[in-house]
C-alpha positions in Angstrom: 225.2 101.9 93.9 225.3 104.7 91.3 227.0 107.8 92.6 226.0 111.4 91.8 229.1 112.5 90.0 228.9 109.6 87.6 225.3 110.3 86.6 226.0 114.1 86.5 228.7 113.5 83.9 226.3 111.4 81.8 223.3 113.6 81.9 224.2 117.3 82.5 226.2 119.5 80.2 229.4 120.2 82.2 232.0 122.6 80.9 235.2 124.2 82.2 235.9 127.9 82.2 238.8 130.0 83.6 240.6 128.8 86.7 239.4 125.2 86.0 236.0 126.1 87.4 233.3 123.7 86.3 229.9 125.1 85.1 226.5 123.9 84.0 223.4 125.7 83.0 220.3 125.6 85.2 217.7 123.5 83.3 214.9 125.9 84.3 216.5 129.4 84.6 219.0 129.0 81.8 221.7 130.7 83.8 225.3 129.5 84.3 226.0 127.9 87.6 229.5 127.2 89.0 229.3 123.7 90.5 232.7 123.1 92.1 231.9 122.7 95.8 228.1 123.0 95.3 226.8 119.4 95.8 223.3 120.5 96.6 223.1 122.3 93.2 224.1 119.1 91.4 221.3 117.2 93.3 218.8 119.9 92.3 219.8 119.8 88.6 219.5 116.0 88.6 216.0 116.2 90.0 215.0 118.8 87.4 216.6 116.7 84.7 214.1 113.9 85.6 211.1 116.3 85.5 212.1 117.7 82.1 213.7 114.8 80.2 212.5 111.5 81.8 208.9 112.2 82.8 206.5 111.4 80.0 203.6 113.7 81.0 204.5 116.3 83.6 205.6 119.3 81.5 202.2 119.5 79.9 200.6 119.7 83.3 203.0 121.6 85.6 205.2 124.7 85.9 208.5 124.4 87.7 210.1 127.3 89.6 213.6 127.3 91.1 214.6 129.3 94.2 211.1 130.7 94.5 210.0 131.9 98.0 213.2 130.5 99.5 212.3 127.0 98.4 214.7 124.9 96.3 212.0 123.8 93.8 208.3 124.6 93.6 205.9 122.8 91.2 202.6 124.4 90.2 199.7 123.2 88.3 199.8 124.7 84.8 197.0 127.1 84.3 194.8 126.2 81.3 193.0 129.5 80.8 194.9 132.8 80.3 191.9 134.7 81.7 191.7 132.7 84.9 194.9 133.0 86.8 194.1 133.3 90.5 196.6 132.8 93.2 197.5 129.2 93.7 199.6 127.3 96.2 202.3 125.0 94.9 201.4 121.4 94.2 204.7 120.3 95.6 207.8 121.8 97.4 211.1 120.0 96.9 214.0 120.5 99.3 217.3 119.1 98.0 220.3 118.2 100.1 223.8 117.0 99.4 224.1 113.3 98.7 225.6 112.4 102.1 223.0 114.4 104.1 220.8 112.7 106.7 217.3 113.7 105.5 215.7 113.0 108.8 217.5 116.0 110.2 215.4 118.2 107.8 211.9 116.9 108.6 210.9 120.1 110.5 212.2 122.3 107.7 210.0 120.7 104.9 207.0 120.5 107.2 207.4 124.2 108.0 207.6 125.1 104.3 204.5 123.1 103.5 202.5 124.6 106.3 203.5 128.2 105.5 202.8 127.8 101.8 199.5 125.9 102.2 201.1 123.1 100.1 200.1 119.4 100.7 203.0 117.5 99.1 206.7 117.9 100.1 209.8 116.0 99.0 213.2 115.7 100.7 215.8 114.4 98.2 219.5 113.8 98.4 219.9 111.7 95.2 220.0 108.4 97.1 216.9 108.8 99.2 213.5 110.3 98.4 211.1 111.0 101.3 207.6 112.3 100.7 205.4 114.3 103.1 201.7 114.2 102.4 199.6 116.5 104.5 196.1 115.2 105.3 193.9 116.6 108.1 196.8 118.7 109.4 199.0 115.6 109.8 202.0 114.6 107.8 202.2 111.1 106.3 205.9 110.4 105.8 207.0 107.7 103.3 210.2 106.6 101.6 209.7 106.5 97.8 211.4 103.9 95.6 212.4 106.2 92.7 211.6 109.5 91.0 208.8 108.0 89.0 206.9 107.8 92.2 207.0 111.6 92.3 205.5 111.7 88.8 202.6 109.6 90.1 202.0 111.9 93.1 201.9 114.9 90.8 199.7 113.3 88.2 197.2 112.3 90.9 197.2 115.9 92.2 196.6 117.5 88.8 194.1 115.0 87.5 191.3 116.0 89.8 188.6 118.2 88.1 189.3 121.9 88.5 186.0 122.9 89.9 186.9 126.6 90.0 187.8 126.6 86.3 184.4 125.1 85.5 182.7 127.8 87.6 184.8 130.4 85.8 183.7 129.1 82.4 180.0 129.1 83.6 180.4 132.7 84.7 181.9 133.7 81.4 178.7 132.4 79.9 176.6 134.6 82.2 175.9 132.3 85.1 175.3 134.6 88.1 175.6 131.8 90.7 179.1 130.9 89.4 180.1 134.6 89.5 178.9 134.9 93.1 180.9 131.8 94.1 184.0 133.2 92.5 183.8 136.7 93.9 183.3 135.2 97.4 186.5 133.2 96.9 188.7 135.6 95.0 187.1 139.1 95.1 186.7 140.1 98.7 190.2 141.7 98.9 192.5 143.6 96.6 194.9 140.8 95.6 192.8 139.8 92.5 191.5 142.0 89.7 188.1 140.7 88.5 187.0 142.0 85.1 183.3 141.7 84.3 180.6 143.3 82.1 177.1 144.5 83.0 174.2 144.5 80.6 173.6 147.7 78.6 177.2 148.9 79.2 179.8 148.9 76.5 182.9 148.9 78.7 184.1 146.1 81.0 184.7 146.9 84.6 187.9 146.1 86.6 186.8 145.6 90.2 187.8 144.2 93.6 186.6 144.5 97.2 183.3 142.7 96.3 180.5 142.2 98.8 177.0 140.7 98.5 173.9 141.8 100.2 170.1 141.7 99.4 170.5 140.5 95.8 173.0 143.3 95.1 176.7 143.1 94.5 179.0 145.9 95.6 182.6 146.5 94.4 185.3 149.1 94.0 186.7 150.0 90.7 190.5 149.4 90.4 192.5 152.6 90.3 189.7 154.8 91.8 190.4 154.5 95.5 188.6 157.7 96.4 185.3 156.6 94.8 182.5 155.1 96.8 181.4 151.5 96.5 179.5 150.7 93.3 176.4 148.5 93.1 174.5 146.4 90.7 171.6 144.0 90.9 172.0 140.3 90.1 169.8 140.6 86.9 172.1 143.3 85.5 175.1 140.9 85.4 176.2 140.1 81.8 179.4 138.0 82.0 182.7 137.5 83.7 185.8 138.2 81.6 188.8 137.5 83.8 190.2 136.9 87.2 193.9 137.7 87.6 196.2 137.6 90.6 
């Protein structure tokens, strides 16, 4: 059996500073981390090392966040269009534990994280064991994985599905009103997304939110003008969608 400290010395840059304290740099955040007495941090850095240096495809497809939303590691689908950046749930949440931890003691923790984050794939990892949690029909399918390449397969399967919302966005950019209606129903009913669009015969684009649809008319409020009444336009006056940003 390969032990964590041996592989850490082979793969991570470890250096000593004052008082014989060992440090490494987080492979995502680039910050110095003291590692004496922090076995969970070493496990996390080994997991990240695989994602960055040993996975052949993932970095082109995903974004990795560390210590986001109180989770050890979150992995997101990389957004392909700078003008279409709606809110998204993580593809995967990874909870790391020290190498002698009993992962079965942490099932409730990872299941709670997945449920609260609307995420469908979770991983418990202690360097020696990898346990996956796949949420389907509000039930968790729990499996032991053989190695970290199985995680790569899970992520590639998750990111390879056609992004139907991106296709709808591109159609709305080209003036398709049905695609625009679909998107404002999904992203525009509240204030958490800013939707920029253009109407025919108007020079300036409009930043809007709080959209509603009724009788072939679309209503909205203009961002930054809270006191103004709801604005309206008819379907036929829609020109094109420009962006949707969370």
